[in-house]
N, C-alpha and C positions, 0 to 999 in steps of 0.2 A: 504493499499500500504505500502511496506517495503522500506522506503526511503534509508536505508543504501545499499540495493541491487541495487537500481537505480543509486545511487551515485557511487558505485563500478563499474557498467557497463560503465557509462559515463567516469569516470576517467581512465579506462583501455585503451580506444581508444585514448583519448587525451594524455595520458602518452607516448604512442608509438610515436605519432606525435611530442610531445615536445622533446623526446630523439633524434629523427632524426633531428629536428631543431637545437638542441645544437651541435650535431656531424657535422652538415653541416657548422657550423661557423668555426670550427677547430677541428683536432683530439682531443679526450678527453679519459681519462681513467676512469674506473668505479666509484671510490670514488669521482672523480671530478663531475661526473653526479649526484651522490647522493647529494653532497653539493650544486650544482646549483639548483636542484629541490627542496631542502628543504627550499629555500629562499621564496618559495611560499607554504604556509601551505597546500593548497589543492593538491599540486603536490608532496608533500614529499613522499619519498619511502625508503624502507630499501634495503640493499644489496640483501637480500633474494628475493625481488621482481624484482630488476633491472637485476641481472645477468641472470636469466632464459629468460628474454625478450631479452637481448643482445645476448644470445646463439641462440635463435630462429631467430633473425634478421641476425645473421651470417650464420646460416644453410640455410635460405632462400636467401642468398647472397645479402642482401640489405646494409650490412655493411661489412667492412674488418677489420682485426686486425693486430697489429704489436707490438713487444716488444721494449721498449726504456729504456735506462739506466736513473736512477733518481739521482739527486744530494743529495737527502735526504733519501735514503734508497734503497730497492731492485729495480730491473727493474719493469716497469709498462707496462701493456697491454693497448695499445691505440686502439681506434676504429675510423674509418673514413667511410665516405659514399662511396659505390661503384656506378658505373654508374646506375645500377638498382635501387639503393637507392635514387639517385637524381631524377630519373623518378617518383618513388613512392612519394617522398617528394613534388614534384611539383604537382602531382595529388591530394595529400592529402591537399595541401595548397589551391588549387582551391575549393575543396569540403568543407573545413573548412570555407573559406570566404563566400561561398554561404550559408552554413548552419548558420553561425553566423549572416549574414545579415537578413536572414529570421526570425530567433529567435528574433533579435533585433526589427525588424519591428512589430512582434506580441506583444512583450513587450510594445512597444511604444503606441500601440492602444489597450492595455488590457482594457477590459471593455467597449470599444466602437467600433462600426463598422467603419472601414476606409472608406473614400468617394472615 
């Protein structure tokens, strides 16, 4: 089994969920998302990974963007959730919680049959 391929597949789906979670907290610009995600080594991304994902979420109308002046440089493009993005995030959260609970139960009983 190619563990790096499995890790890449798992990470890809979780990364989209985490980006939507971060954007749901408040509007964020791209580099801010990169720095937030790199606080967790397993979620660290490059701008080359992040921006295509943001473009796809924009195209699918799950997020919206706007430009805002910056005190420390050029204007920044911020991203916020659309109504469709909030619905998607709610659905993803429900699925994530069910999936995490199931995996945690299996891990808890690893090696023994639950009663």
